[in-house]
C-alpha positions as CSV (number, residue, x, y, z in Angstrom):
1,M,-66.5,-18.7,-17.8
2,G,-68.7,-15.9,-15.9
3,L,-67.3,-16.1,-13.0
4,K,-64.1,-15.5,-14.3
5,A,-65.4,-12.3,-16.0
6,L,-67.1,-11.7,-12.6
7,C,-63.9,-11.4,-10.8
8,L,-62.0,-10.1,-13.2
9,G,-64.6,-7.0,-13.9
10,L,-64.5,-6.6,-10.1
11,L,-60.9,-6.6,-9.6
12,C,-60.6,-3.9,-12.7
13,V,-63.4,-1.7,-10.5
14,L,-61.5,-2.1,-7.2
15,F,-58.0,-0.9,-9.2
16,V,-59.9,2.0,-10.6
17,S,-61.7,3.2,-7.7
18,H,-58.5,2.9,-5.4
19,F,-55.7,4.4,-7.5
20,Y,-57.7,6.7,-10.0
21,T,-57.4,10.1,-8.8
22,P,-59.6,12.9,-10.9
23,M,-57.5,15.1,-13.2
24,P,-57.6,18.9,-13.3
25,D,-59.5,20.7,-16.2
26,N,-55.9,22.6,-17.0
27,I,-53.6,19.6,-17.1
28,E,-51.7,18.7,-20.3
29,E,-51.4,14.9,-21.2
30,S,-53.9,14.4,-18.8
31,W,-54.0,10.4,-19.8
32,K,-50.5,10.3,-19.8
33,I,-50.4,11.6,-16.0
34,M,-53.4,9.8,-15.1
35,A,-51.2,6.5,-16.0
36,L,-48.2,7.7,-14.5
37,D,-50.1,8.3,-11.2
38,A,-51.5,4.7,-11.1
39,I,-47.9,3.6,-11.3
40,A,-46.9,5.5,-8.6
41,K,-50.0,4.8,-6.5
42,T,-49.9,1.2,-7.3
43,C,-46.0,1.1,-6.2
44,T,-47.0,2.3,-2.9
45,F,-50.0,0.0,-2.9
46,T,-47.5,-3.0,-3.3
47,A,-44.8,-1.4,-1.0
48,M,-47.5,-0.8,1.8
49,C,-48.6,-4.3,1.3
50,F,-45.4,-6.4,1.2
51,E,-44.3,-4.1,4.9
52,N,-47.9,-5.4,6.4
53,M,-46.6,-9.0,5.1
54,R,-43.4,-8.2,6.6
55,I,-41.6,-9.2,3.4
56,M,-39.6,-5.9,2.9
57,R,-40.0,-2.6,4.2
58,Y,-42.3,-0.4,2.0
59,E,-39.0,1.9,1.5
60,E,-36.8,-0.7,0.5
61,F,-39.6,-1.8,-2.1
62,I,-39.6,1.7,-3.5
63,S,-35.8,2.0,-4.0
64,M,-35.6,-1.1,-5.6
65,I,-37.8,0.1,-8.3
66,F,-35.2,3.7,-8.2
67,R,-32.4,1.8,-8.9
68,L,-33.4,-0.1,-12.0
69,D,-33.4,4.0,-13.4
70,Y,-29.7,4.5,-12.6
71,T,-27.2,5.5,-15.4
72,Q,-23.9,5.0,-16.1
73,P,-21.3,8.1,-16.2
74,L,-21.1,7.8,-19.6
75,S,-19.6,11.2,-21.7
76,D,-20.1,12.2,-24.5
77,E,-18.2,14.8,-27.6
78,Y,-19.5,17.6,-25.3
79,I,-19.1,16.7,-21.6
80,T,-17.1,14.6,-20.0
81,V,-19.1,13.1,-16.9
82,T,-17.4,11.3,-14.3
83,D,-18.5,9.9,-10.3
84,T,-15.8,11.0,-7.9
85,T,-16.4,12.0,-4.0
86,F,-15.8,15.5,-2.7
87,V,-14.7,14.7,1.2
88,D,-16.1,11.3,1.1
89,I,-19.7,12.6,-0.2
90,P,-20.3,11.0,-3.6
91,V,-21.4,13.2,-6.5
92,R,-21.4,13.2,-10.2
93,L,-19.2,15.5,-12.1
94,Y,-20.4,17.2,-15.6
95,L,-17.2,19.1,-17.5
96,P,-17.7,20.8,-20.5
97,K,-15.1,19.5,-23.1
98,R,-15.0,23.0,-25.1
99,K,-11.8,25.3,-24.2
100,S,-12.8,28.6,-22.4
101,E,-10.8,31.7,-21.9
102,T,-12.9,32.5,-19.2
103,R,-13.3,30.8,-15.9
104,R,-17.1,28.7,-16.0
105,R,-20.4,29.1,-13.9
106,A,-21.2,26.3,-11.7
107,V,-24.3,24.5,-10.7
108,I,-24.6,22.4,-7.7
109,Y,-28.0,20.3,-8.0
110,F,-29.9,18.2,-5.0
111,H,-32.0,15.7,-6.2
112,G,-35.4,14.8,-4.9
113,G,-36.6,11.8,-3.3
114,G,-38.2,12.4,-0.1
115,F,-34.7,12.1,1.4
116,C,-34.9,8.3,1.2
117,F,-34.8,7.5,-2.7
118,G,-33.0,8.6,-5.7
119,S,-29.5,9.8,-6.7
120,S,-28.0,11.9,-9.4
121,K,-27.4,8.9,-11.5
122,Q,-31.3,8.4,-11.9
123,R,-31.9,9.2,-15.8
124,A,-33.5,12.0,-15.4
125,F,-31.4,13.8,-12.9
126,D,-28.4,13.0,-15.1
127,F,-30.4,14.1,-18.1
128,L,-31.1,17.4,-16.3
129,N,-27.6,18.1,-15.3
130,R,-25.8,17.3,-18.5
131,W,-28.6,19.2,-20.4
132,T,-27.4,22.0,-17.8
133,A,-23.8,21.9,-18.2
134,N,-23.6,21.7,-22.0
135,T,-26.5,24.8,-22.3
136,L,-24.5,27.1,-19.9
137,D,-21.2,25.5,-20.3
138,A,-21.4,25.7,-17.0
139,V,-19.5,22.8,-14.4
140,V,-22.5,21.3,-12.7
141,V,-22.0,18.7,-9.8
142,G,-25.0,16.5,-8.6
143,V,-24.7,15.5,-5.1
144,D,-25.3,12.2,-3.6
145,Y,-26.2,12.7,-0.1
146,R,-26.7,9.5,2.5
147,L,-30.5,8.8,2.1
148,A,-33.1,7.9,4.9
149,P,-34.1,5.5,7.1
150,Q,-30.4,4.4,7.2
151,H,-29.0,7.6,7.9
152,H,-31.6,10.0,10.1
153,F,-31.4,13.8,9.9
154,P,-28.8,15.2,9.9
155,A,-26.8,13.0,7.8
156,Q,-28.2,14.5,4.9
157,F,-27.8,18.3,5.1
158,E,-24.3,17.3,6.5
159,D,-23.4,15.7,3.7
160,G,-24.6,18.5,1.0
161,L,-22.9,21.4,3.3
162,A,-19.5,19.2,2.8
163,A,-19.8,18.8,-0.4
164,V,-20.8,22.3,-1.4
165,K,-17.8,23.4,1.3
166,F,-15.1,21.4,-0.5
167,F,-16.2,22.6,-4.2
168,L,-15.9,26.5,-2.8
169,L,-12.2,25.7,-1.7
170,E,-9.7,27.8,-4.0
171,K,-8.1,24.9,-4.8
172,I,-11.1,23.2,-6.1
173,L,-12.5,26.0,-8.0
174,T,-9.0,26.5,-9.6
175,K,-8.8,22.7,-10.6
176,Y,-12.5,22.9,-12.4
177,G,-11.9,26.7,-14.1
178,V,-14.9,28.1,-11.7
179,D,-15.6,31.4,-11.5
180,P,-16.2,32.1,-7.6
181,T,-18.6,34.6,-8.0
182,R,-20.5,32.8,-10.3
183,I,-22.2,29.3,-8.4
184,C,-25.7,28.4,-8.2
185,I,-27.3,25.8,-5.9
186,S,-29.8,24.5,-6.9
187,G,-32.3,21.6,-5.6
188,D,-36.0,20.0,-6.8
189,S,-38.3,18.6,-3.5
190,S,-36.7,17.2,-1.0
191,G,-33.8,18.3,-3.3
192,G,-34.9,22.1,-2.4
193,N,-35.0,21.8,0.9
194,L,-31.3,20.7,1.0
195,A,-30.6,23.6,-1.5
196,T,-32.3,26.0,0.9
197,A,-30.7,24.8,4.3
198,V,-27.0,24.6,3.1
199,T,-27.5,28.2,0.7
200,Q,-28.8,29.7,4.5
201,Q,-25.5,28.1,6.3
202,V,-22.9,29.0,3.5
203,Q,-24.3,32.5,3.1
204,N,-24.4,33.0,7.0
205,D,-20.9,31.2,7.8
206,A,-17.9,34.2,7.9
207,E,-15.7,31.3,7.8
208,I,-17.1,29.9,4.4
209,K,-14.9,33.0,1.8
210,H,-16.7,32.0,-1.6
211,K,-20.3,32.8,-1.2
212,I,-23.6,31.7,-3.7
213,K,-24.5,33.6,-6.0
214,M,-27.8,32.4,-6.2
215,Q,-30.2,30.0,-5.3
216,V,-33.5,27.9,-7.5
217,L,-35.5,26.0,-5.8
218,L,-38.0,23.8,-7.4
219,Y,-41.3,22.9,-6.3
220,P,-39.4,22.8,-2.1
221,G,-40.8,21.2,0.6
222,L,-39.4,23.5,3.2
223,Q,-41.6,22.7,7.0
224,V,-43.6,20.2,8.0
225,T,-44.5,22.2,11.5
226,D,-48.0,22.6,9.9
227,S,-49.0,19.3,8.2
228,Y,-52.1,20.8,7.3
229,L,-52.0,23.9,4.8
230,P,-54.5,24.6,2.0
231,S,-52.1,23.1,-0.6
232,H,-52.3,19.7,1.7
233,R,-56.2,19.7,1.5
234,E,-56.6,20.4,-1.9
235,N,-54.2,17.8,-2.8
236,E,-54.3,15.3,0.0
237,H,-54.9,12.4,-2.6
238,G,-52.9,14.6,-5.3
239,I,-51.4,13.6,-8.4
240,V,-47.8,11.3,-7.8
241,L,-47.4,12.6,-4.4
242,T,-50.3,12.1,-1.7
243,R,-50.7,13.8,1.9
244,D,-49.9,10.0,3.7
245,V,-46.6,9.4,1.5
246,A,-45.0,12.5,2.1
247,I,-46.0,12.4,5.9
248,K,-44.1,8.5,5.3
249,L,-41.2,9.8,4.0
250,V,-40.6,13.3,6.0
251,S,-40.9,10.8,9.1
252,L,-38.9,8.4,7.7
253,Y,-36.2,11.2,7.9
254,F,-36.0,11.8,11.6
255,T,-37.1,8.3,13.0
256,K,-38.5,5.3,12.2
257,D,-41.3,5.3,15.0
258,E,-45.1,5.1,14.0
259,A,-45.8,7.5,16.1
260,L,-44.7,10.5,14.6
261,P,-47.0,9.9,11.5
262,W,-49.4,9.2,13.4
263,A,-49.0,12.2,15.0
264,M,-48.5,14.2,11.5
265,R,-51.3,13.2,9.9
266,R,-53.3,14.8,13.0
267,N,-51.2,18.0,12.9
268,Q,-50.2,17.5,16.6
269,H,-46.6,16.0,16.1
270,M,-45.0,19.5,17.3
271,P,-43.2,19.5,20.5
272,L,-44.7,22.1,23.5
273,E,-41.6,24.3,23.4
274,S,-42.5,24.9,19.9
275,R,-45.3,27.8,19.4
276,H,-43.3,30.5,19.1
277,L,-42.0,28.9,15.4
278,F,-45.5,28.9,14.3
279,K,-45.4,32.7,13.0
280,F,-42.8,31.5,10.6
281,V,-45.1,28.9,8.8
282,N,-48.5,30.7,9.5
283,W,-50.4,30.9,6.0
284,S,-53.0,32.4,6.9
285,I,-50.2,35.9,6.9
286,L,-47.9,34.5,4.6
287,L,-49.7,32.8,1.6
288,P,-51.2,35.2,-1.3
289,E,-54.9,35.6,-0.9
290,K,-55.9,33.5,-4.1
291,Y,-54.3,30.6,-2.2
292,R,-55.8,31.1,1.2
293,K,-59.5,30.9,-0.3
294,D,-61.7,30.1,2.5
295,Y,-59.7,27.7,4.5
296,V,-59.9,28.6,8.3
297,Y,-56.4,28.6,9.8
298,T,-56.3,26.6,13.5
299,E,-52.7,26.5,15.1
300,P,-51.2,22.9,14.9
301,I,-52.2,21.1,18.4
302,L,-48.8,20.5,20.7
303,G,-47.3,17.3,22.3
304,G,-49.3,14.7,20.6
305,L,-45.6,12.9,20.5
306,S,-44.8,11.7,24.0
307,Y,-41.1,12.7,23.4
308,S,-39.5,15.5,21.7
309,L,-37.8,15.4,18.1
310,P,-34.6,18.2,17.8
311,G,-34.8,18.0,14.3
312,L,-38.7,18.6,13.9
313,T,-37.2,22.7,15.4
314,D,-34.3,22.6,13.7
315,S,-33.9,25.2,10.5
316,R,-31.2,23.0,8.9
317,A,-34.1,20.4,8.8
318,L,-37.2,22.9,8.2
319,P,-35.6,26.3,6.5
320,L,-38.8,27.7,6.4
321,L,-38.1,28.2,10.3
322,A,-35.0,30.2,9.7
323,N,-35.7,33.6,11.5
324,D,-35.6,36.6,9.7
325,S,-31.9,37.5,10.3
326,Q,-30.6,34.3,8.7
327,L,-32.6,35.0,5.4
328,Q,-31.0,38.9,5.3
329,N,-27.8,37.5,3.6
330,L,-29.4,35.1,0.9
331,P,-28.5,35.5,-2.6
332,L,-31.0,36.2,-5.4
333,T,-33.4,33.0,-5.6
334,Y,-35.9,31.8,-8.4
335,I,-38.6,29.7,-6.8
336,L,-41.0,27.6,-9.1
337,T,-44.2,26.4,-7.8
338,C,-47.0,24.3,-9.3
339,Q,-50.2,24.7,-8.5
340,H,-51.5,20.7,-8.0
341,D,-48.4,20.0,-5.8
342,L,-49.0,18.9,-2.0
343,L,-45.7,21.1,-1.4
344,R,-47.2,24.5,-3.3
345,D,-47.5,26.5,-0.3
346,D,-44.3,25.9,1.7
347,G,-42.7,27.5,-1.8
348,L,-45.0,30.6,-1.6
349,M,-44.5,31.1,1.9
350,Y,-40.8,31.3,1.3
351,V,-41.0,34.1,-1.4
352,T,-43.3,36.0,0.9
353,R,-40.6,35.7,4.1
354,L,-37.9,36.7,1.6
355,R,-39.7,39.2,-0.2
356,N,-40.2,40.9,3.5
357,V,-36.5,41.0,4.5
358,G,-35.6,42.4,1.2
359,V,-33.9,39.2,-0.6
360,Q,-34.5,39.5,-4.1
361,V,-36.8,36.9,-5.3
362,V,-38.2,35.8,-8.8
363,H,-41.5,33.3,-8.3
364,E,-42.9,31.4,-11.2
365,H,-45.6,29.5,-10.6
366,I,-46.8,26.7,-13.1
367,E,-51.1,26.7,-12.9
368,D,-51.1,23.2,-14.7
369,G,-48.2,22.2,-12.7
370,I,-47.8,18.6,-10.8
371,H,-45.1,17.4,-8.4
372,G,-42.1,15.7,-9.6
373,A,-42.3,16.7,-13.0
374,L,-38.1,17.1,-13.4
375,S,-38.7,13.1,-13.1
376,F,-40.4,12.6,-16.4
377,M,-38.3,14.2,-19.1
378,T,-36.8,11.0,-20.7
379,S,-38.0,8.0,-22.2
380,P,-41.0,6.4,-21.7
381,F,-42.3,8.8,-18.8
382,Y,-41.4,12.0,-20.9
383,L,-44.0,14.8,-19.9
384,R,-44.1,17.8,-21.6
385,L,-44.5,19.5,-18.2
386,G,-41.1,18.2,-17.6
387,L,-39.3,19.5,-20.4
388,R,-41.5,22.8,-20.0
389,I,-40.0,23.3,-16.1
390,R,-36.6,22.3,-17.7
391,D,-36.5,25.1,-20.3
392,M,-37.7,27.9,-17.8
393,Y,-35.0,26.4,-14.9
394,V,-32.0,26.6,-17.3
395,S,-33.1,29.5,-19.8
396,W,-33.3,31.4,-16.0
397,L,-30.1,30.4,-15.1
398,D,-27.9,31.3,-18.4
399,K,-29.3,34.6,-18.3
400,N,-28.8,35.4,-14.3
401,L,-25.8,33.2,-13.7
């Protein structure tokens, strides 16, 4: 009995030491967030063990868990919900039932999930898009782009762009009763990356007649050119999203080759010919002083990979690399960043770059925010933080779209 108790005690100590992340003092519902973080890290640990034992790949295990949370397209008394396709791209469509004297606003939403996981069918995103459609009396489209690593970049971008271009066709806007002057593209995390890249493409393509009125980027990931920003250092073992997990997921976006995450962890992954891009992500210039703190800027080391991945220098994959002329045509932009988030500095730098070229930007920073908060809006994992961000997002859309 004593030996069993000792073994159990040692197992508990091992569990706590491996999965416990100290919570910042300003975190709301800290015990709940601590539990969610432990669950996320336990899933990651299990997935890595299975991968090392060659039972299944990391992303296969995590995807299996995500799929348990998928919902059916259930309509209610206010919204008709259907799963359909836009030029073979799966989308979930939310159409208000009440009659409207005028054409409606529209929101196109790209879900997060590190390019590898998730769907608009997830309970949280279905809840968010349904809430948006009902509150705004708007048409909402959730885009289910192809996922890595079965499909590497640029598949996700191409799917997102194809779905948006299809929706912007005159006959489609007329079919759904959408006002072509009141369309927004939104996204969170990796979905924020796709929303950013697609908006850049649409606004700069002279052949696309109807343009986007605004874009909303919720804690977006916009670059991997420098994988050692201040927010990466502060949140290396962060809540829900750690630096190692982020590097693994973004690497799978480009390739299954293990050489890329190895080089990225050392900030040595950029190709030799990419030095001219560093000015677009130089945090020592682009970050506000309060976030630079006393960190010392060091350029990434070039040529750590034995081969060059074109996606690493492509602004369609890393939209913070877009030059100023590409940014000048962008619409009104809302960017939300979270303090305790590995991706915080991507959004902060994009705010600076857009303002530098004259784009109107509204920036809101959540001092007690964590990455992926919008994924925790439904029982049993709901957080008041997720609902607060939802309300900030929808309220801003209602006033400005």
